[in-house]
MMTF fields as JSON, N, C-alpha, C and O atoms, coordinates in Angstrom:
{
  "mmtfVersion": "1.0.0",
  "mmtfProducer": "UNKNOWN",
  "numBonds": 255,
  "numAtoms": 256,
  "numGroups": 64,
  "numChains": 1,
  "numModels": 1,
  "chainsPerModel": [1],
  "groupsPerChain": [64],
  "chainIdList": ["A"],
  "bondAtomList": [4, 2, 8, 6, 12, 10, 16, 14, 20, 18, 24, 22, 28, 26, 32, 30, 36, 34, 40, 38, 44, 42, 48, 46, 52, 50, 56, 54, 60, 58, 64, 62, 68, 66, 72, 70, 76, 74, 80, 78, 84, 82, 88, 86, 92, 90, 96, 94, 100, 98, 104, 102, 108, 106, 112, 110, 116, 114, 120, 118, 124, 122, 128, 126, 132, 130, 136, 134, 140, 138, 144, 142, 148, 146, 152, 150, 156, 154, 160, 158, 164, 162, 168, 166, 172, 170, 176, 174, 180, 178, 184, 182, 188, 186, 192, 190, 196, 194, 200, 198, 204, 202, 208, 206, 212, 210, 216, 214, 220, 218, 224, 222, 228, 226, 232, 230, 236, 234, 240, 238, 244, 242, 248, 246, 252, 250],
  "bondOrderList": [1, 1, 1, 1, 1, 1, 1, 1, 1, 1, 1, 1, 1, 1, 1, 1, 1, 1, 1, 1, 1, 1, 1, 1, 1, 1, 1, 1, 1, 1, 1, 1, 1, 1, 1, 1, 1, 1, 1, 1, 1, 1, 1, 1, 1, 1, 1, 1, 1, 1, 1, 1, 1, 1, 1, 1, 1, 1, 1, 1, 1, 1, 1],
  "groupList": [{"groupName": "MET", "atomNameList": ["N", "CA", "C", "O"], "elementList": ["N", "C", "C", "O"], "formalChargeList": [0, 0, 0, 0], "bondAtomList": [1, 0, 2, 1, 3, 2], "bondOrderList": [1, 1, 2], "singleLetterCode": "M", "chemCompType": "L-PEPTIDE LINKING"}, {"groupName": "ALA", "atomNameList": ["N", "CA", "C", "O"], "elementList": ["N", "C", "C", "O"], "formalChargeList": [0, 0, 0, 0], "bondAtomList": [1, 0, 2, 1, 3, 2], "bondOrderList": [1, 1, 2], "singleLetterCode": "A", "chemCompType": "L-PEPTIDE LINKING"}, {"groupName": "LYS", "atomNameList": ["N", "CA", "C", "O"], "elementList": ["N", "C", "C", "O"], "formalChargeList": [0, 0, 0, 0], "bondAtomList": [1, 0, 2, 1, 3, 2], "bondOrderList": [1, 1, 2], "singleLetterCode": "K", "chemCompType": "L-PEPTIDE LINKING"}, {"groupName": "GLN", "atomNameList": ["N", "CA", "C", "O"], "elementList": ["N", "C", "C", "O"], "formalChargeList": [0, 0, 0, 0], "bondAtomList": [1, 0, 2, 1, 3, 2], "bondOrderList": [1, 1, 2], "singleLetterCode": "Q", "chemCompType": "L-PEPTIDE LINKING"}, {"groupName": "LEU", "atomNameList": ["N", "CA", "C", "O"], "elementList": ["N", "C", "C", "O"], "formalChargeList": [0, 0, 0, 0], "bondAtomList": [1, 0, 2, 1, 3, 2], "bondOrderList": [1, 1, 2], "singleLetterCode": "L", "chemCompType": "L-PEPTIDE LINKING"}, {"groupName": "SER", "atomNameList": ["N", "CA", "C", "O"], "elementList": ["N", "C", "C", "O"], "formalChargeList": [0, 0, 0, 0], "bondAtomList": [1, 0, 2, 1, 3, 2], "bondOrderList": [1, 1, 2], "singleLetterCode": "S", "chemCompType": "L-PEPTIDE LINKING"}, {"groupName": "THR", "atomNameList": ["N", "CA", "C", "O"], "elementList": ["N", "C", "C", "O"], "formalChargeList": [0, 0, 0, 0], "bondAtomList": [1, 0, 2, 1, 3, 2], "bondOrderList": [1, 1, 2], "singleLetterCode": "T", "chemCompType": "L-PEPTIDE LINKING"}, {"groupName": "GLU", "atomNameList": ["N", "CA", "C", "O"], "elementList": ["N", "C", "C", "O"], "formalChargeList": [0, 0, 0, 0], "bondAtomList": [1, 0, 2, 1, 3, 2], "bondOrderList": [1, 1, 2], "singleLetterCode": "E", "chemCompType": "L-PEPTIDE LINKING"}, {"groupName": "HIS", "atomNameList": ["N", "CA", "C", "O"], "elementList": ["N", "C", "C", "O"], "formalChargeList": [0, 0, 0, 0], "bondAtomList": [1, 0, 2, 1, 3, 2], "bondOrderList": [1, 1, 2], "singleLetterCode": "H", "chemCompType": "L-PEPTIDE LINKING"}, {"groupName": "ILE", "atomNameList": ["N", "CA", "C", "O"], "elementList": ["N", "C", "C", "O"], "formalChargeList": [0, 0, 0, 0], "bondAtomList": [1, 0, 2, 1, 3, 2], "bondOrderList": [1, 1, 2], "singleLetterCode": "I", "chemCompType": "L-PEPTIDE LINKING"}, {"groupName": "ARG", "atomNameList": ["N", "CA", "C", "O"], "elementList": ["N", "C", "C", "O"], "formalChargeList": [0, 0, 0, 0], "bondAtomList": [1, 0, 2, 1, 3, 2], "bondOrderList": [1, 1, 2], "singleLetterCode": "R", "chemCompType": "L-PEPTIDE LINKING"}, {"groupName": "PHE", "atomNameList": ["N", "CA", "C", "O"], "elementList": ["N", "C", "C", "O"], "formalChargeList": [0, 0, 0, 0], "bondAtomList": [1, 0, 2, 1, 3, 2], "bondOrderList": [1, 1, 2], "singleLetterCode": "F", "chemCompType": "L-PEPTIDE LINKING"}, {"groupName": "ASN", "atomNameList": ["N", "CA", "C", "O"], "elementList": ["N", "C", "C", "O"], "formalChargeList": [0, 0, 0, 0], "bondAtomList": [1, 0, 2, 1, 3, 2], "bondOrderList": [1, 1, 2], "singleLetterCode": "N", "chemCompType": "L-PEPTIDE LINKING"}, {"groupName": "GLY", "atomNameList": ["N", "CA", "C", "O"], "elementList": ["N", "C", "C", "O"], "formalChargeList": [0, 0, 0, 0], "bondAtomList": [1, 0, 2, 1, 3, 2], "bondOrderList": [1, 1, 2], "singleLetterCode": "G", "chemCompType": "PEPTIDE LINKING"}, {"groupName": "VAL", "atomNameList": ["N", "CA", "C", "O"], "elementList": ["N", "C", "C", "O"], "formalChargeList": [0, 0, 0, 0], "bondAtomList": [1, 0, 2, 1, 3, 2], "bondOrderList": [1, 1, 2], "singleLetterCode": "V", "chemCompType": "L-PEPTIDE LINKING"}, {"groupName": "PRO", "atomNameList": ["N", "CA", "C", "O"], "elementList": ["N", "C", "C", "O"], "formalChargeList": [0, 0, 0, 0], "bondAtomList": [1, 0, 2, 1, 3, 2], "bondOrderList": [1, 1, 2], "singleLetterCode": "P", "chemCompType": "L-PEPTIDE LINKING"}],
  "groupTypeList": [0, 1, 2, 2, 2, 3, 3, 3, 4, 5, 6, 1, 7, 1, 8, 6, 4, 9, 6, 7, 2, 10, 1, 1, 4, 10, 7, 11, 10, 11, 3, 9, 12, 13, 13, 2, 14, 2, 12, 0, 2, 1, 13, 10, 7, 4, 2, 2, 13, 9, 1, 10, 9, 4, 6, 12, 4, 8, 1, 15, 2, 1, 1, 9],
  "groupIdList": [1, 2, 3, 4, 5, 6, 7, 8, 9, 10, 11, 12, 13, 14, 15, 16, 17, 18, 19, 20, 21, 22, 23, 24, 25, 26, 27, 28, 29, 30, 31, 32, 33, 34, 35, 36, 37, 38, 39, 40, 41, 42, 43, 44, 45, 46, 47, 48, 49, 50, 51, 52, 53, 54, 55, 56, 57, 58, 59, 60, 61, 62, 63, 64],
  "secStructList": [7, 7, 2, 2, 2, 2, 2, 6, 7, 7, 2, 2, 2, 2, 2, 2, 2, 2, 2, 2, 2, 2, 2, 2, 2, 2, 2, 2, 2, 2, 2, 2, 2, 2, 6, 7, 7, 1, 7, 6, 2, 2, 2, 2, 2, 2, 2, 2, 2, 2, 2, 2, 2, 2, 2, 2, 2, 2, 2, 2, 2, 2, 6, 7],
  "xCoordList": [124.732, 125.264, 124.657, 123.469, 125.456, 125.006, 124.007, 124.041, 123.121, 122.06, 122.613, 122.131, 123.622, 124.194, 124.855, 124.783, 125.495, 126.165, 125.137, 125.374, 123.997, 122.95, 122.371, 122.051, 122.234, 121.655, 122.59, 122.138, 123.894, 124.866, 125.137, 125.932, 124.501, 124.719, 124.138, 123.08, 124.837, 124.276, 123.226, 123.119, 122.476, 121.418, 121.995, 121.454, 123.083, 123.694, 124.246, 124.099, 124.881, 125.414, 124.288, 124.416, 123.183, 122.046, 121.463, 121.117, 121.355, 120.808, 121.719, 121.231, 123.027, 123.939, 123.879, 123.949, 123.749, 123.647, 122.351, 122.341, 121.267, 119.988, 120.097, 119.607, 120.732, 120.91, 121.717, 121.385, 122.776, 123.601, 122.816, 122.902, 122.049, 121.272, 120.16, 119.869, 119.538, 118.502, 119.088, 118.458, 120.294, 120.964, 121.307, 121.17, 121.75, 122.063, 120.8, 120.841, 119.679, 118.412, 117.949, 117.436, 118.128, 117.766, 118.597, 118.067, 119.887, 120.771, 120.374, 120.418, 119.992, 119.547, 118.313, 118.214, 117.382, 116.166, 116.475, 115.849, 117.437, 117.843, 118.475, 118.264, 119.243, 119.882, 118.865, 119.056, 117.791, 116.733, 116.12, 115.914, 115.828, 115.221, 116.169, 115.727, 117.461, 118.453, 118.777, 119.482, 118.276, 118.51, 119.889, 120.373, 120.538, 121.9, 121.964, 123.041, 120.851, 120.862, 120.736, 119.868, 121.611, 121.545, 120.957, 120.279, 121.22, 120.779, 119.589, 119.774, 118.39, 117.193, 116.993, 116.246, 117.649, 117.52, 118.176, 117.833, 119.1, 119.832, 118.895, 119.084, 117.907, 116.959, 116.143, 115.89, 115.734, 114.969, 115.815, 115.326, 117.08, 117.978, 118.221, 118.313, 118.326, 118.501, 117.286, 117.427, 116.088, 114.872, 114.749, 114.342, 115.099, 115.042, 116.058, 115.778, 117.224, 118.251, 117.812, 118.035, 117.187, 116.669, 115.602, 115.598, 114.706, 113.632, 114.188, 113.693, 115.206, 115.797, 116.438, 116.294, 117.139, 117.785, 116.733, 116.871, 115.69, 114.622, 113.914, 113.547, 113.724, 113.096, 113.943, 113.423, 115.25, 116.141, 116.211, 116.386, 116.078, 116.15, 114.921, 115.03, 113.752, 112.503, 112.041, 111.042, 112.724, 112.303, 112.268, 111.304, 113.266, 113.185, 111.985, 111.432, 111.581, 110.433, 109.14, 108.237, 109.041, 107.833, 107.682, 106.568, 108.772, 108.73, 108.196, 107.847, 108.129, 107.695, 106.201, 105.663],
  "yCoordList": [91.27, 91.127, 89.871, 89.601, 89.117, 87.877, 88.16, 89.211, 87.199, 87.377, 87.577, 88.435, 86.788, 86.924, 88.281, 88.884, 88.753, 90.046, 91.169, 92.134, 91.045, 92.056, 92.071, 93.137, 90.912, 90.841, 91.405, 91.812, 91.436, 91.919, 93.416, 93.96, 94.085, 95.517, 96.3, 95.957, 97.347, 98.238, 99.124, 99.153, 99.824, 100.675, 101.765, 102.039, 102.387, 103.46, 102.927, 103.569, 101.757, 101.162, 100.804, 100.99, 100.289, 99.923, 101.16, 101.117, 102.255, 103.478, 104.037, 104.525, 103.973, 104.463, 103.573, 104.068, 102.257, 101.335, 101.564, 101.514, 101.813, 102.107, 103.391, 103.457, 104.403, 105.671, 105.474, 106.041, 104.674, 104.41, 103.664, 103.995, 102.657, 101.876, 102.715, 102.57, 103.586, 104.453, 105.436, 105.74, 105.935, 106.828, 106.076, 106.617, 104.832, 104.017, 103.737, 103.737, 103.498, 103.257, 104.513, 104.431, 105.671, 106.932, 107.137, 107.525, 106.875, 106.999, 106.002, 106.327, 104.807, 103.79, 104.271, 104.084, 104.886, 105.377, 106.495, 106.575, 107.356, 108.395, 107.776, 108.253, 106.72, 106.063, 105.357, 105.279, 104.845, 104.223, 105.258, 104.993, 106.435, 107.483, 107.973, 108.432, 107.883, 108.292, 107.203, 107.453, 106.002, 104.899, 104.282, 103.683, 104.413, 103.909, 102.547, 101.957, 102.044, 100.818, 99.602, 99.545, 98.637, 97.374, 96.269, 95.37, 96.342, 95.307, 95.822, 96.527, 95.478, 95.945, 95.24, 95.723, 94.121, 93.353, 94.054, 93.772, 94.95, 95.629, 96.462, 96.516, 97.099, 97.899, 97.047, 97.438, 95.89, 94.97, 94.492, 94.391, 94.203, 93.748, 94.851, 94.57, 96.097, 97.213, 97.352, 97.542, 97.258, 97.379, 96.239, 96.454, 95.037, 93.898, 94.045, 93.694, 94.558, 94.766, 95.77, 95.572, 96.851, 97.862, 97.242, 97.469, 96.466, 95.84, 94.862, 94.796, 94.107, 93.145, 93.844, 93.402, 94.931, 95.664, 96.272, 96.22, 96.845, 97.423, 96.354, 96.6, 95.175, 94.079, 93.68, 93.503, 93.538, 93.179, 94.285, 94.013, 95.514, 96.649, 96.708, 97.048, 96.375, 96.482, 95.16, 95.143, 94.067, 92.754, 92.676, 92.136, 93.185, 93.092, 93.841, 93.421, 94.931, 95.693, 94.917, 94.991, 94.174, 93.427, 92.21, 91.721, 91.719, 90.525, 90.813, 89.885, 92.054, 92.415, 92.338, 92.608],
  "zCoordList": [90.926, 92.258, 92.878, 92.7, 93.593, 94.207, 95.325, 95.965, 95.541, 96.523, 97.935, 98.674, 98.311, 99.649, 99.825, 100.896, 98.771, 98.855, 99.007, 99.734, 98.322, 98.444, 99.85, 100.375, 100.461, 101.795, 102.85, 103.92, 102.568, 103.536, 103.407, 104.173, 102.467, 102.291, 103.461, 103.989, 103.857, 104.864, 104.191, 102.965, 104.985, 104.44, 103.547, 102.476, 103.977, 103.188, 101.87, 100.83, 101.909, 100.684, 99.723, 98.513, 100.263, 99.426, 98.745, 97.565, 99.484, 98.901, 97.811, 96.792, 98.011, 96.97, 95.739, 94.614, 95.937, 94.808, 94.034, 92.804, 94.752, 94.095, 93.282, 92.154, 93.845, 93.135, 91.86, 90.819, 91.937, 90.755, 89.685, 88.503, 90.099, 89.132, 88.507, 87.32, 89.291, 88.726, 87.721, 86.707, 87.998, 87.047, 85.768, 84.671, 85.906, 84.73, 83.921, 82.691, 84.599, 83.911, 83.18, 82.065, 83.804, 83.163, 81.89, 80.849, 81.986, 80.829, 79.741, 78.554, 80.136, 79.186, 78.42, 77.207, 79.135, 78.477, 77.484, 76.427, 77.816, 76.873, 75.632, 74.517, 75.828, 74.694, 73.808, 72.594, 74.393, 73.597, 72.667, 71.483, 73.205, 72.389, 71.311, 70.258, 71.56, 70.571, 69.57, 68.592, 69.798, 68.878, 68.994, 68.033, 70.147, 70.306, 70.992, 71.075, 71.479, 72.271, 71.363, 70.492, 71.582, 70.848, 71.726, 71.229, 73.029, 73.959, 74.774, 75.766, 74.364, 75.052, 76.398, 77.25, 76.583, 77.812, 79.005, 80.153, 78.746, 79.817, 80.696, 81.911, 80.114, 80.882, 81.83, 82.97, 81.361, 82.198, 83.378, 84.503, 83.111, 84.174, 85.208, 86.403, 84.757, 85.692, 86.603, 87.811, 86.018, 86.816, 87.826, 88.968, 87.399, 88.316, 89.441, 90.588, 89.116, 90.135, 91.18, 92.374, 90.731, 91.66, 92.562, 93.772, 91.977, 92.752, 93.782, 94.907, 93.404, 94.34, 95.532, 96.672, 95.264, 96.359, 97.282, 98.504, 96.702, 97.521, 98.35, 99.499, 97.773, 98.506, 99.703, 100.805, 99.489, 100.597, 101.638, 102.826, 101.204, 102.117, 103.024, 104.202, 102.472, 103.224, 103.83, 104.549, 103.567, 104.067, 105.596, 106.137, 106.317, 107.786, 108.367, 109.383, 107.743, 108.237, 108.034, 108.867, 106.936, 106.634, 107.539, 107.732, 108.089, 108.929, 110.33, 111.06, 110.701, 112.061, 112.196, 113.27]
}
């Protein structure tokens, strides 16, 4: 997701996106244990995406 688009998300949209990405990460971890994953980089990208959204979500609070 583009940086500008992430910054324009409402709080509710950000929380739903985080929930979706965390579910995808959980599924990815199950697939690793099952030996079905070919692209190990996908898990890293999911974690970074979650961190970026959380950073944008909490940035206004940190500026105060």
